[in-house]
N, CA, C and O atoms as a Maestro MAE file, in Angstrom:
{
 s_m_m2io_version
 :::
 2.0.0
}

f_m_ct {
 s_m_title
 :::
 protein
 m_atom[328] {
  # First column is atom index #
  i_m_mmod_type
  r_m_x_coord
  r_m_y_coord
  r_m_z_coord
  i_m_residue_number
  s_m_chain_name
  s_m_pdb_residue_name
  s_m_pdb_atom_name
  i_m_atomic_number
  :::
  1 25 -120.714 -20.380 -41.565 1 A "UNK " " N  " 7
  2 3 -119.833 -20.471 -40.364 1 A "UNK " " CA " 6
  3 2 -118.672 -20.708 -40.979 1 A "UNK " " C  " 6
  4 15 -118.585 -21.722 -41.672 1 A "UNK " " O  " 8
  5 25 -117.547 -19.814 -40.846 2 A "UNK " " N  " 7
  6 3 -115.810 -20.406 -41.201 2 A "UNK " " CA " 6
  7 2 -115.668 -21.369 -40.443 2 A "UNK " " C  " 6
  8 15 -115.996 -21.659 -39.292 2 A "UNK " " O  " 8
  9 25 -114.733 -22.154 -41.861 3 A "UNK " " N  " 7
  10 3 -113.637 -23.044 -41.393 3 A "UNK " " CA " 6
  11 2 -112.394 -22.731 -40.515 3 A "UNK " " C  " 6
  12 15 -111.949 -21.590 -40.396 3 A "UNK " " O  " 8
  13 25 -111.879 -23.793 -39.927 4 A "UNK " " N  " 7
  14 3 -110.447 -23.651 -39.480 4 A "UNK " " CA " 6
  15 2 -109.796 -23.178 -39.823 4 A "UNK " " C  " 6
  16 15 -109.080 -22.435 -39.153 4 A "UNK " " O  " 8
  17 25 -109.674 -23.397 -41.336 5 A "UNK " " N  " 7
  18 3 -108.257 -23.062 -42.295 5 A "UNK " " CA " 6
  19 2 -108.983 -21.573 -42.727 5 A "UNK " " C  " 6
  20 15 -107.990 -20.858 -42.864 5 A "UNK " " O  " 8
  21 25 -109.928 -20.896 -42.956 6 A "UNK " " N  " 7
  22 3 -110.242 -19.748 -43.029 6 A "UNK " " CA " 6
  23 2 -110.034 -18.914 -41.713 6 A "UNK " " C  " 6
  24 15 -109.508 -17.809 -41.843 6 A "UNK " " O  " 8
  25 25 -110.272 -19.194 -40.890 7 A "UNK " " N  " 7
  26 3 -110.259 -18.597 -39.128 7 A "UNK " " CA " 6
  27 2 -108.649 -18.364 -39.269 7 A "UNK " " C  " 6
  28 15 -108.225 -17.217 -39.127 7 A "UNK " " O  " 8
  29 25 -107.948 -19.196 -39.483 8 A "UNK " " N  " 7
  30 3 -105.995 -19.331 -39.367 8 A "UNK " " CA " 6
  31 2 -106.121 -17.948 -40.504 8 A "UNK " " C  " 6
  32 15 -106.045 -16.828 -39.999 8 A "UNK " " O  " 8
  33 25 -106.273 -18.039 -41.712 9 A "UNK " " N  " 7
  34 3 -105.806 -17.146 -42.721 9 A "UNK " " CA " 6
  35 2 -106.595 -15.882 -42.301 9 A "UNK " " C  " 6
  36 15 -105.923 -14.874 -42.518 9 A "UNK " " O  " 8
  37 25 -107.804 -15.622 -41.769 10 A "UNK " " N  " 7
  38 3 -108.150 -14.151 -40.877 10 A "UNK " " CA " 6
  39 2 -107.150 -13.884 -40.089 10 A "UNK " " C  " 6
  40 15 -106.685 -12.768 -40.319 10 A "UNK " " O  " 8
  41 25 -106.562 -14.524 -39.146 11 A "UNK " " N  " 7
  42 3 -105.697 -14.169 -37.806 11 A "UNK " " CA " 6
  43 2 -104.065 -13.687 -38.754 11 A "UNK " " C  " 6
  44 15 -103.416 -12.651 -38.610 11 A "UNK " " O  " 8
  45 25 -103.865 -14.515 -39.417 12 A "UNK " " N  " 7
  46 3 -102.635 -14.165 -39.726 12 A "UNK " " CA " 6
  47 2 -103.031 -13.162 -40.388 12 A "UNK " " C  " 6
  48 15 -102.585 -12.300 -39.630 12 A "UNK " " O  " 8
  49 25 -103.537 -12.566 -41.238 13 A "UNK " " N  " 7
  50 3 -104.122 -11.174 -41.634 13 A "UNK " " CA " 6
  51 2 -104.512 -10.117 -40.944 13 A "UNK " " C  " 6
  52 15 -105.078 -9.145 -41.444 13 A "UNK " " O  " 8
  53 25 -104.181 -10.274 -39.555 14 A "UNK " " N  " 7
  54 3 -104.577 -8.859 -38.514 14 A "UNK " " CA " 6
  55 2 -104.150 -7.854 -38.792 14 A "UNK " " C  " 6
  56 15 -103.030 -8.044 -39.267 14 A "UNK " " O  " 8
  57 25 -104.432 -6.688 -38.774 15 A "UNK " " N  " 7
  58 3 -103.801 -5.533 -39.379 15 A "UNK " " CA " 6
  59 2 -102.577 -5.380 -37.723 15 A "UNK " " C  " 6
  60 15 -101.385 -5.073 -37.729 15 A "UNK " " O  " 8
  61 25 -103.179 -5.615 -36.894 16 A "UNK " " N  " 7
  62 3 -102.010 -5.528 -35.689 16 A "UNK " " CA " 6
  63 2 -101.559 -6.470 -35.466 16 A "UNK " " C  " 6
  64 15 -102.170 -7.513 -35.694 16 A "UNK " " O  " 8
  65 25 -100.270 -6.460 -34.914 17 A "UNK " " N  " 7
  66 3 -99.153 -7.659 -34.135 17 A "UNK " " CA " 6
  67 2 -100.192 -8.181 -33.064 17 A "UNK " " C  " 6
  68 15 -100.994 -7.367 -32.608 17 A "UNK " " O  " 8
  69 25 -100.216 -9.247 -32.719 18 A "UNK " " N  " 7
  70 3 -101.048 -9.823 -31.567 18 A "UNK " " CA " 6
  71 2 -99.680 -9.538 -30.269 18 A "UNK " " C  " 6
  72 15 -98.631 -9.028 -30.662 18 A "UNK " " O  " 8
  73 25 -99.773 -9.757 -29.407 19 A "UNK " " N  " 7
  74 3 -98.879 -9.184 -28.053 19 A "UNK " " CA " 6
  75 2 -98.467 -10.812 -28.359 19 A "UNK " " C  " 6
  76 15 -99.154 -11.461 -29.146 19 A "UNK " " O  " 8
  77 25 -97.319 -11.402 -27.689 20 A "UNK " " N  " 7
  78 3 -96.845 -12.045 -27.371 20 A "UNK " " CA " 6
  79 2 -97.213 -13.617 -26.918 20 A "UNK " " C  " 6
  80 15 -96.862 -14.714 -27.352 20 A "UNK " " O  " 8
  81 25 -98.059 -13.201 -25.870 21 A "UNK " " N  " 7
  82 3 -98.819 -13.753 -25.116 21 A "UNK " " CA " 6
  83 2 -99.923 -14.643 -25.589 21 A "UNK " " C  " 6
  84 15 -99.938 -15.849 -25.344 21 A "UNK " " O  " 8
  85 25 -100.977 -13.931 -26.368 22 A "UNK " " N  " 7
  86 3 -101.832 -13.896 -26.873 22 A "UNK " " CA " 6
  87 2 -101.247 -14.600 -28.355 22 A "UNK " " C  " 6
  88 15 -101.875 -15.597 -28.711 22 A "UNK " " O  " 8
  89 25 -100.367 -14.266 -29.035 23 A "UNK " " N  " 7
  90 3 -99.490 -15.163 -30.229 23 A "UNK " " CA " 6
  91 2 -99.559 -16.251 -29.510 23 A "UNK " " C  " 6
  92 15 -100.332 -17.145 -29.853 23 A "UNK " " O  " 8
  93 25 -98.833 -16.364 -28.483 24 A "UNK " " N  " 7
  94 3 -98.534 -17.979 -28.148 24 A "UNK " " CA " 6
  95 2 -100.032 -18.850 -27.795 24 A "UNK " " C  " 6
  96 15 -100.151 -20.070 -27.910 24 A "UNK " " O  " 8
  97 25 -100.725 -18.243 -27.506 25 A "UNK " " N  " 7
  98 3 -102.234 -18.713 -27.628 25 A "UNK " " CA " 6
  99 2 -102.511 -19.403 -28.431 25 A "UNK " " C  " 6
  100 15 -102.649 -20.619 -28.297 25 A "UNK " " O  " 8
  101 25 -102.672 -18.674 -29.592 26 A "UNK " " N  " 7
  102 3 -102.955 -18.799 -30.931 26 A "UNK " " CA " 6
  103 2 -101.892 -20.326 -31.626 26 A "UNK " " C  " 6
  104 15 -102.246 -21.307 -32.281 26 A "UNK " " O  " 8
  105 25 -100.777 -19.976 -31.193 27 A "UNK " " N  " 7
  106 3 -99.688 -20.623 -31.706 27 A "UNK " " CA " 6
  107 2 -99.972 -22.384 -31.015 27 A "UNK " " C  " 6
  108 15 -100.176 -23.298 -31.815 27 A "UNK " " O  " 8
  109 25 -99.953 -22.588 -29.871 28 A "UNK " " N  " 7
  110 3 -100.060 -24.054 -29.109 28 A "UNK " " CA " 6
  111 2 -101.410 -24.654 -29.688 28 A "UNK " " C  " 6
  112 15 -101.416 -25.868 -29.889 28 A "UNK " " O  " 8
  113 25 -102.821 -23.754 -30.044 29 A "UNK " " N  " 7
  114 3 -103.842 -24.254 -30.162 29 A "UNK " " CA " 6
  115 2 -103.609 -24.457 -31.888 29 A "UNK " " C  " 6
  116 15 -104.513 -25.120 -32.395 29 A "UNK " " O  " 8
  117 25 -102.762 -24.085 -32.652 30 A "UNK " " N  " 7
  118 3 -102.394 -24.224 -33.778 30 A "UNK " " CA " 6
  119 2 -101.581 -25.367 -34.264 30 A "UNK " " C  " 6
  120 15 -101.742 -25.890 -35.367 30 A "UNK " " O  " 8
  121 25 -100.781 -25.693 -33.463 31 A "UNK " " N  " 7
  122 3 -100.039 -26.689 -33.855 31 A "UNK " " CA " 6
  123 2 -100.511 -27.882 -33.015 31 A "UNK " " C  " 6
  124 15 -100.182 -28.887 -33.644 31 A "UNK " " O  " 8
  125 25 -101.013 -28.160 -32.099 32 A "UNK " " N  " 7
  126 3 -101.188 -29.233 -31.606 32 A "UNK " " CA " 6
  127 2 -103.000 -29.808 -33.087 32 A "UNK " " C  " 6
  128 15 -103.444 -30.906 -33.420 32 A "UNK " " O  " 8
  129 25 -103.439 -28.242 -33.501 33 A "UNK " " N  " 7
  130 3 -104.447 -29.033 -34.444 33 A "UNK " " CA " 6
  131 2 -104.206 -29.401 -35.143 33 A "UNK " " C  " 6
  132 15 -104.910 -30.215 -35.741 33 A "UNK " " O  " 8
  133 25 -102.711 -28.927 -35.621 34 A "UNK " " N  " 7
  134 3 -102.493 -29.533 -37.101 34 A "UNK " " CA " 6
  135 2 -101.547 -30.477 -37.497 34 A "UNK " " C  " 6
  136 15 -101.321 -31.088 -38.541 34 A "UNK " " O  " 8
  137 25 -100.928 -30.422 -36.098 35 A "UNK " " N  " 7
  138 3 -99.463 -31.607 -35.798 35 A "UNK " " CA " 6
  139 2 -99.877 -33.005 -34.910 35 A "UNK " " C  " 6
  140 15 -99.851 -34.216 -35.132 35 A "UNK " " O  " 8
  141 25 -100.261 -32.157 -33.817 36 A "UNK " " N  " 7
  142 3 -100.960 -33.310 -32.667 36 A "UNK " " CA " 6
  143 2 -99.900 -33.069 -31.460 36 A "UNK " " C  " 6
  144 15 -99.331 -31.978 -31.484 36 A "UNK " " O  " 8
  145 25 -99.620 -33.825 -30.569 37 A "UNK " " N  " 7
  146 3 -98.635 -33.757 -29.831 37 A "UNK " " CA " 6
  147 2 -97.488 -33.228 -29.812 37 A "UNK " " C  " 6
  148 15 -96.763 -33.826 -30.607 37 A "UNK " " O  " 8
  149 25 -96.839 -32.208 -29.176 38 A "UNK " " N  " 7
  150 3 -95.399 -31.635 -28.929 38 A "UNK " " CA " 6
  151 2 -94.126 -33.181 -29.770 38 A "UNK " " C  " 6
  152 15 -93.725 -34.091 -29.044 38 A "UNK " " O  " 8
  153 25 -93.886 -33.135 -30.722 39 A "UNK " " N  " 7
  154 3 -92.870 -33.770 -31.143 39 A "UNK " " CA " 6
  155 2 -91.372 -33.707 -31.196 39 A "UNK " " C  " 6
  156 15 -90.606 -34.447 -31.813 39 A "UNK " " O  " 8
  157 25 -91.184 -32.983 -30.655 40 A "UNK " " N  " 7
  158 3 -89.707 -32.236 -30.889 40 A "UNK " " CA " 6
  159 2 -89.251 -31.994 -29.169 40 A "UNK " " C  " 6
  160 15 -89.998 -31.758 -28.220 40 A "UNK " " O  " 8
  161 25 -87.788 -32.148 -29.191 41 A "UNK " " N  " 7
  162 3 -87.358 -31.666 -28.266 41 A "UNK " " CA " 6
  163 2 -87.241 -30.165 -27.618 41 A "UNK " " C  " 6
  164 15 -87.397 -29.085 -28.187 41 A "UNK " " O  " 8
  165 25 -86.998 -30.370 -26.590 42 A "UNK " " N  " 7
  166 3 -87.402 -28.499 -25.612 42 A "UNK " " CA " 6
  167 2 -86.050 -27.811 -26.485 42 A "UNK " " C  " 6
  168 15 -85.025 -28.426 -26.778 42 A "UNK " " O  " 8
  169 25 -86.288 -26.688 -26.735 43 A "UNK " " N  " 7
  170 3 -85.475 -25.949 -27.713 43 A "UNK " " CA " 6
  171 2 -84.360 -25.240 -26.610 43 A "UNK " " C  " 6
  172 15 -84.954 -25.324 -25.535 43 A "UNK " " O  " 8
  173 25 -83.363 -24.748 -26.419 44 A "UNK " " N  " 7
  174 3 -82.558 -23.661 -25.995 44 A "UNK " " CA " 6
  175 2 -83.173 -22.694 -26.109 44 A "UNK " " C  " 6
  176 15 -83.999 -22.427 -25.236 44 A "UNK " " O  " 8
  177 25 -83.022 -21.976 -27.033 45 A "UNK " " N  " 7
  178 3 -83.465 -20.736 -27.440 45 A "UNK " " CA " 6
  179 2 -84.519 -19.892 -26.757 45 A "UNK " " C  " 6
  180 15 -85.482 -20.036 -27.510 45 A "UNK " " O  " 8
  181 25 -84.913 -19.076 -25.749 46 A "UNK " " N  " 7
  182 3 -85.706 -18.317 -25.119 46 A "UNK " " CA " 6
  183 2 -87.547 -18.203 -25.940 46 A "UNK " " C  " 6
  184 15 -88.704 -18.296 -25.529 46 A "UNK " " O  " 8
  185 25 -86.971 -17.996 -27.042 47 A "UNK " " N  " 7
  186 3 -88.710 -17.770 -28.120 47 A "UNK " " CA " 6
  187 2 -88.789 -18.802 -29.079 47 A "UNK " " C  " 6
  188 15 -89.707 -18.947 -29.886 47 A "UNK " " O  " 8
  189 25 -87.988 -19.370 -28.980 48 A "UNK " " N  " 7
  190 3 -88.313 -21.013 -29.360 48 A "UNK " " CA " 6
  191 2 -89.507 -21.971 -28.285 48 A "UNK " " C  " 6
  192 15 -90.647 -22.434 -28.337 48 A "UNK " " O  " 8
  193 25 -88.211 -21.854 -27.243 49 A "UNK " " N  " 7
  194 3 -89.120 -22.595 -25.718 49 A "UNK " " CA " 6
  195 2 -90.356 -21.481 -25.435 49 A "UNK " " C  " 6
  196 15 -91.059 -22.008 -24.573 49 A "UNK " " O  " 8
  197 25 -90.921 -20.168 -25.791 50 A "UNK " " N  " 7
  198 3 -92.176 -19.814 -25.137 50 A "UNK " " CA " 6
  199 2 -93.035 -20.805 -26.365 50 A "UNK " " C  " 6
  200 15 -94.237 -21.059 -26.292 50 A "UNK " " O  " 8
  201 25 -92.441 -21.110 -27.080 51 A "UNK " " N  " 7
  202 3 -93.826 -21.854 -28.306 51 A "UNK " " CA " 6
  203 2 -93.445 -23.283 -27.999 51 A "UNK " " C  " 6
  204 15 -94.466 -23.915 -27.727 51 A "UNK " " O  " 8
  205 25 -92.679 -23.808 -27.958 52 A "UNK " " N  " 7
  206 3 -92.419 -24.961 -27.499 52 A "UNK " " CA " 6
  207 2 -93.324 -25.319 -26.127 52 A "UNK " " C  " 6
  208 15 -93.996 -26.344 -26.017 52 A "UNK " " O  " 8
  209 25 -93.251 -24.654 -25.478 53 A "UNK " " N  " 7
  210 3 -94.043 -24.598 -24.125 53 A "UNK " " CA " 6
  211 2 -95.302 -24.392 -24.254 53 A "UNK " " C  " 6
  212 15 -96.090 -24.992 -23.523 53 A "UNK " " O  " 8
  213 25 -95.822 -23.318 -25.408 54 A "UNK " " N  " 7
  214 3 -97.248 -23.273 -25.794 54 A "UNK " " CA " 6
  215 2 -97.923 -24.796 -26.695 54 A "UNK " " C  " 6
  216 15 -99.122 -24.878 -26.962 54 A "UNK " " O  " 8
  217 25 -97.359 -25.410 -26.902 55 A "UNK " " N  " 7
  218 3 -97.489 -25.993 -27.635 55 A "UNK " " CA " 6
  219 2 -97.955 -27.278 -26.961 55 A "UNK " " C  " 6
  220 15 -98.937 -28.012 -27.067 55 A "UNK " " O  " 8
  221 25 -96.726 -27.241 -26.144 56 A "UNK " " N  " 7
  222 3 -96.533 -29.137 -24.836 56 A "UNK " " CA " 6
  223 2 -98.078 -28.511 -24.462 56 A "UNK " " C  " 6
  224 15 -99.113 -29.086 -24.798 56 A "UNK " " O  " 8
  225 25 -98.041 -27.279 -23.736 57 A "UNK " " N  " 7
  226 3 -99.508 -27.448 -22.693 57 A "UNK " " CA " 6
  227 2 -100.601 -27.828 -23.437 57 A "UNK " " C  " 6
  228 15 -101.455 -28.447 -22.802 57 A "UNK " " O  " 8
  229 25 -100.832 -27.618 -24.694 58 A "UNK " " N  " 7
  230 3 -102.254 -28.541 -25.249 58 A "UNK " " CA " 6
  231 2 -101.941 -30.212 -25.367 58 A "UNK " " C  " 6
  232 15 -102.688 -30.696 -26.217 58 A "UNK " " O  " 8
  233 25 -101.095 -31.166 -24.785 59 A "UNK " " N  " 7
  234 3 -100.788 -31.831 -25.108 59 A "UNK " " CA " 6
  235 2 -102.421 -32.895 -24.956 59 A "UNK " " C  " 6
  236 15 -103.337 -32.475 -24.249 59 A "UNK " " O  " 8
  237 25 -102.516 -33.945 -25.550 60 A "UNK " " N  " 7
  238 3 -104.063 -34.401 -25.145 60 A "UNK " " CA " 6
  239 2 -104.826 -34.069 -26.255 60 A "UNK " " C  " 6
  240 15 -105.208 -35.076 -26.850 60 A "UNK " " O  " 8
  241 25 -105.154 -33.117 -26.704 61 A "UNK " " N  " 7
  242 3 -106.246 -32.336 -27.118 61 A "UNK " " CA " 6
  243 2 -106.178 -33.035 -28.512 61 A "UNK " " C  " 6
  244 15 -105.134 -33.221 -29.137 61 A "UNK " " O  " 8
  245 25 -107.564 -33.437 -28.961 62 A "UNK " " N  " 7
  246 3 -108.070 -33.951 -30.116 62 A "UNK " " CA " 6
  247 2 -108.075 -32.444 -31.492 62 A "UNK " " C  " 6
  248 15 -108.435 -31.267 -31.482 62 A "UNK " " O  " 8
  249 25 -107.575 -33.208 -32.314 63 A "UNK " " N  " 7
  250 3 -107.358 -31.996 -33.763 63 A "UNK " " CA " 6
  251 2 -108.731 -31.401 -33.562 63 A "UNK " " C  " 6
  252 15 -108.730 -30.190 -33.338 63 A "UNK " " O  " 8
  253 25 -109.688 -31.896 -33.591 64 A "UNK " " N  " 7
  254 3 -111.036 -31.287 -33.450 64 A "UNK " " CA " 6
  255 2 -110.658 -30.196 -32.526 64 A "UNK " " C  " 6
  256 15 -110.365 -29.045 -32.851 64 A "UNK " " O  " 8
  257 25 -110.707 -30.767 -31.161 65 A "UNK " " N  " 7
  258 3 -110.788 -30.032 -30.054 65 A "UNK " " CA " 6
  259 2 -110.014 -28.987 -29.914 65 A "UNK " " C  " 6
  260 15 -110.478 -27.990 -29.361 65 A "UNK " " O  " 8
  261 25 -108.753 -28.997 -30.359 66 A "UNK " " N  " 7
  262 3 -107.212 -27.861 -31.173 66 A "UNK " " CA " 6
  263 2 -108.375 -26.851 -32.026 66 A "UNK " " C  " 6
  264 15 -108.392 -25.628 -31.890 66 A "UNK " " O  " 8
  265 25 -108.908 -27.278 -32.526 67 A "UNK " " N  " 7
  266 3 -109.432 -26.531 -33.954 67 A "UNK " " CA " 6
  267 2 -110.687 -25.367 -33.435 67 A "UNK " " C  " 6
  268 15 -110.987 -24.268 -33.900 67 A "UNK " " O  " 8
  269 25 -111.383 -26.345 -31.979 68 A "UNK " " N  " 7
  270 3 -112.340 -25.530 -31.858 68 A "UNK " " CA " 6
  271 2 -111.742 -24.858 -31.025 68 A "UNK " " C  " 6
  272 15 -112.048 -23.734 -31.421 68 A "UNK " " O  " 8
  273 25 -111.018 -24.681 -30.029 69 A "UNK " " N  " 7
  274 3 -110.332 -23.731 -29.207 69 A "UNK " " CA " 6
  275 2 -109.708 -22.657 -29.791 69 A "UNK " " C  " 6
  276 15 -109.773 -21.499 -29.376 69 A "UNK " " O  " 8
  277 25 -109.020 -23.092 -30.883 70 A "UNK " " N  " 7
  278 3 -108.519 -21.795 -31.696 70 A "UNK " " CA " 6
  279 2 -109.200 -21.168 -32.359 70 A "UNK " " C  " 6
  280 15 -108.878 -19.990 -32.514 70 A "UNK " " O  " 8
  281 25 -110.600 -21.752 -33.131 71 A "UNK " " N  " 7
  282 3 -111.401 -20.559 -33.120 71 A "UNK " " CA " 6
  283 2 -112.041 -19.741 -31.629 71 A "UNK " " C  " 6
  284 15 -111.939 -18.545 -31.356 71 A "UNK " " O  " 8
  285 25 -112.482 -20.458 -31.095 72 A "UNK " " N  " 7
  286 3 -112.714 -19.219 -29.838 72 A "UNK " " CA " 6
  287 2 -111.826 -18.247 -28.969 72 A "UNK " " C  " 6
  288 15 -112.182 -17.325 -28.235 72 A "UNK " " O  " 8
  289 25 -110.591 -18.713 -29.258 73 A "UNK " " N  " 7
  290 3 -109.626 -17.697 -29.224 73 A "UNK " " CA " 6
  291 2 -109.335 -16.557 -30.128 73 A "UNK " " C  " 6
  292 15 -108.816 -15.530 -29.690 73 A "UNK " " O  " 8
  293 25 -109.721 -16.739 -31.640 74 A "UNK " " N  " 7
  294 3 -109.612 -15.780 -32.667 74 A "UNK " " CA " 6
  295 2 -111.303 -14.947 -32.368 74 A "UNK " " C  " 6
  296 15 -111.642 -13.908 -32.935 74 A "UNK " " O  " 8
  297 25 -111.969 -15.542 -31.588 75 A "UNK " " N  " 7
  298 3 -113.453 -14.787 -31.759 75 A "UNK " " CA " 6
  299 2 -113.110 -13.926 -30.205 75 A "UNK " " C  " 6
  300 15 -113.734 -12.959 -29.768 75 A "UNK " " O  " 8
  301 25 -112.324 -14.391 -29.784 76 A "UNK " " N  " 7
  302 3 -111.771 -13.634 -28.104 76 A "UNK " " CA " 6
  303 2 -111.069 -12.253 -29.027 76 A "UNK " " C  " 6
  304 15 -111.659 -11.173 -29.060 76 A "UNK " " O  " 8
  305 25 -109.844 -12.463 -29.692 77 A "UNK " " N  " 7
  306 3 -108.913 -11.630 -30.079 77 A "UNK " " CA " 6
  307 2 -109.098 -11.044 -31.590 77 A "UNK " " C  " 6
  308 15 -108.213 -10.249 -31.907 77 A "UNK " " O  " 8
  309 25 -110.321 -11.355 -32.797 78 A "UNK " " N  " 7
  310 3 -110.530 -10.302 -33.209 78 A "UNK " " CA " 6
  311 2 -110.834 -8.717 -33.195 78 A "UNK " " C  " 6
  312 15 -110.382 -7.953 -34.047 78 A "UNK " " O  " 8
  313 25 -111.319 -8.483 -32.563 79 A "UNK " " N  " 7
  314 3 -111.731 -7.352 -32.384 79 A "UNK " " CA " 6
  315 2 -110.656 -6.308 -32.207 79 A "UNK " " C  " 6
  316 15 -110.452 -5.228 -32.760 79 A "UNK " " O  " 8
  317 25 -110.081 -6.929 -31.329 80 A "UNK " " N  " 7
  318 3 -108.695 -6.307 -30.884 80 A "UNK " " CA " 6
  319 2 -107.808 -5.774 -31.670 80 A "UNK " " C  " 6
  320 15 -107.455 -4.596 -31.625 80 A "UNK " " O  " 8
  321 25 -107.103 -7.234 -32.991 81 A "UNK " " N  " 7
  322 3 -106.627 -7.244 -33.406 81 A "UNK " " CA " 6
  323 2 -106.477 -6.871 -34.906 81 A "UNK " " C  " 6
  324 15 -105.428 -6.413 -35.357 81 A "UNK " " O  " 8
  325 25 -107.650 -7.107 -35.691 82 A "UNK " " N  " 7
  326 3 -108.590 -6.910 -36.999 82 A "UNK " " CA " 6
  327 2 -108.144 -4.906 -37.390 82 A "UNK " " C  " 6
  328 15 -108.668 -4.331 -38.344 82 A "UNK " " O  " 8
  :::
 }
 m_bond[327] {
  # First column is bond index #
  i_m_from
  i_m_to
  i_m_order
  :::
  1 1 2 1
  2 2 3 1
  3 3 4 2
  4 3 5 1
  5 5 6 1
  6 6 7 1
  7 7 8 2
  8 7 9 1
  9 9 10 1
  10 10 11 1
  11 11 12 2
  12 11 13 1
  13 13 14 1
  14 14 15 1
  15 15 16 2
  16 15 17 1
  17 17 18 1
  18 18 19 1
  19 19 20 2
  20 19 21 1
  21 21 22 1
  22 22 23 1
  23 23 24 2
  24 23 25 1
  25 25 26 1
  26 26 27 1
  27 27 28 2
  28 27 29 1
  29 29 30 1
  30 30 31 1
  31 31 32 2
  32 31 33 1
  33 33 34 1
  34 34 35 1
  35 35 36 2
  36 35 37 1
  37 37 38 1
  38 38 39 1
  39 39 40 2
  40 39 41 1
  41 41 42 1
  42 42 43 1
  43 43 44 2
  44 43 45 1
  45 45 46 1
  46 46 47 1
  47 47 48 2
  48 47 49 1
  49 49 50 1
  50 50 51 1
  51 51 52 2
  52 51 53 1
  53 53 54 1
  54 54 55 1
  55 55 56 2
  56 55 57 1
  57 57 58 1
  58 58 59 1
  59 59 60 2
  60 59 61 1
  61 61 62 1
  62 62 63 1
  63 63 64 2
  64 63 65 1
  65 65 66 1
  66 66 67 1
  67 67 68 2
  68 67 69 1
  69 69 70 1
  70 70 71 1
  71 71 72 2
  72 71 73 1
  73 73 74 1
  74 74 75 1
  75 75 76 2
  76 75 77 1
  77 77 78 1
  78 78 79 1
  79 79 80 2
  80 79 81 1
  81 81 82 1
  82 82 83 1
  83 83 84 2
  84 83 85 1
  85 85 86 1
  86 86 87 1
  87 87 88 2
  88 87 89 1
  89 89 90 1
  90 90 91 1
  91 91 92 2
  92 91 93 1
  93 93 94 1
  94 94 95 1
  95 95 96 2
  96 95 97 1
  97 97 98 1
  98 98 99 1
  99 99 100 2
  100 99 101 1
  101 101 102 1
  102 102 103 1
  103 103 104 2
  104 103 105 1
  105 105 106 1
  106 106 107 1
  107 107 108 2
  108 107 109 1
  109 109 110 1
  110 110 111 1
  111 111 112 2
  112 111 113 1
  113 113 114 1
  114 114 115 1
  115 115 116 2
  116 115 117 1
  117 117 118 1
  118 118 119 1
  119 119 120 2
  120 119 121 1
  121 121 122 1
  122 122 123 1
  123 123 124 2
  124 123 125 1
  125 125 126 1
  126 126 127 1
  127 127 128 2
  128 127 129 1
  129 129 130 1
  130 130 131 1
  131 131 132 2
  132 131 133 1
  133 133 134 1
  134 134 135 1
  135 135 136 2
  136 135 137 1
  137 137 138 1
  138 138 139 1
  139 139 140 2
  140 139 141 1
  141 141 142 1
  142 142 143 1
  143 143 144 2
  144 143 145 1
  145 145 146 1
  146 146 147 1
  147 147 148 2
  148 147 149 1
  149 149 150 1
  150 150 151 1
  151 151 152 2
  152 151 153 1
  153 153 154 1
  154 154 155 1
  155 155 156 2
  156 155 157 1
  157 157 158 1
  158 158 159 1
  159 159 160 2
  160 159 161 1
  161 161 162 1
  162 162 163 1
  163 163 164 2
  164 163 165 1
  165 165 166 1
  166 166 167 1
  167 167 168 2
  168 167 169 1
  169 169 170 1
  170 170 171 1
  171 171 172 2
  172 171 173 1
  173 173 174 1
  174 174 175 1
  175 175 176 2
  176 175 177 1
  177 177 178 1
  178 178 179 1
  179 179 180 2
  180 179 181 1
  181 181 182 1
  182 182 183 1
  183 183 184 2
  184 183 185 1
  185 185 186 1
  186 186 187 1
  187 187 188 2
  188 187 189 1
  189 189 190 1
  190 190 191 1
  191 191 192 2
  192 191 193 1
  193 193 194 1
  194 194 195 1
  195 195 196 2
  196 195 197 1
  197 197 198 1
  198 198 199 1
  199 199 200 2
  200 199 201 1
  201 201 202 1
  202 202 203 1
  203 203 204 2
  204 203 205 1
  205 205 206 1
  206 206 207 1
  207 207 208 2
  208 207 209 1
  209 209 210 1
  210 210 211 1
  211 211 212 2
  212 211 213 1
  213 213 214 1
  214 214 215 1
  215 215 216 2
  216 215 217 1
  217 217 218 1
  218 218 219 1
  219 219 220 2
  220 219 221 1
  221 221 222 1
  222 222 223 1
  223 223 224 2
  224 223 225 1
  225 225 226 1
  226 226 227 1
  227 227 228 2
  228 227 229 1
  229 229 230 1
  230 230 231 1
  231 231 232 2
  232 231 233 1
  233 233 234 1
  234 234 235 1
  235 235 236 2
  236 235 237 1
  237 237 238 1
  238 238 239 1
  239 239 240 2
  240 239 241 1
  241 241 242 1
  242 242 243 1
  243 243 244 2
  244 243 245 1
  245 245 246 1
  246 246 247 1
  247 247 248 2
  248 247 249 1
  249 249 250 1
  250 250 251 1
  251 251 252 2
  252 251 253 1
  253 253 254 1
  254 254 255 1
  255 255 256 2
  256 255 257 1
  257 257 258 1
  258 258 259 1
  259 259 260 2
  260 259 261 1
  261 261 262 1
  262 262 263 1
  263 263 264 2
  264 263 265 1
  265 265 266 1
  266 266 267 1
  267 267 268 2
  268 267 269 1
  269 269 270 1
  270 270 271 1
  271 271 272 2
  272 271 273 1
  273 273 274 1
  274 274 275 1
  275 275 276 2
  276 275 277 1
  277 277 278 1
  278 278 279 1
  279 279 280 2
  280 279 281 1
  281 281 282 1
  282 282 283 1
  283 283 284 2
  284 283 285 1
  285 285 286 1
  286 286 287 1
  287 287 288 2
  288 287 289 1
  289 289 290 1
  290 290 291 1
  291 291 292 2
  292 291 293 1
  293 293 294 1
  294 294 295 1
  295 295 296 2
  296 295 297 1
  297 297 298 1
  298 298 299 1
  299 299 300 2
  300 299 301 1
  301 301 302 1
  302 302 303 1
  303 303 304 2
  304 303 305 1
  305 305 306 1
  306 306 307 1
  307 307 308 2
  308 307 309 1
  309 309 310 1
  310 310 311 1
  311 311 312 2
  312 311 313 1
  313 313 314 1
  314 314 315 1
  315 315 316 2
  316 315 317 1
  317 317 318 1
  318 318 319 1
  319 319 320 2
  320 319 321 1
  321 321 322 1
  322 322 323 1
  323 323 324 2
  324 323 325 1
  325 325 326 1
  326 326 327 1
  327 327 328 2
  :::
 }
}
């Protein structure tokens, strides 16, 4: 079984670029897994705000839970983007 870190590397190397919505699903779980609850001010820029909201929406998840969710998201999209 692959580790979270190995799954992250596989996702970074998708041959196709994920849609914005799919990317944000990965992003929110990744940030929660690696940093914890969102600890920054809400940005003004729309692109950055979308990423911030994706992360903020995962508040309260433990690192282990966020990693598990990230792996599930990877499994859901791997065939679509590899």
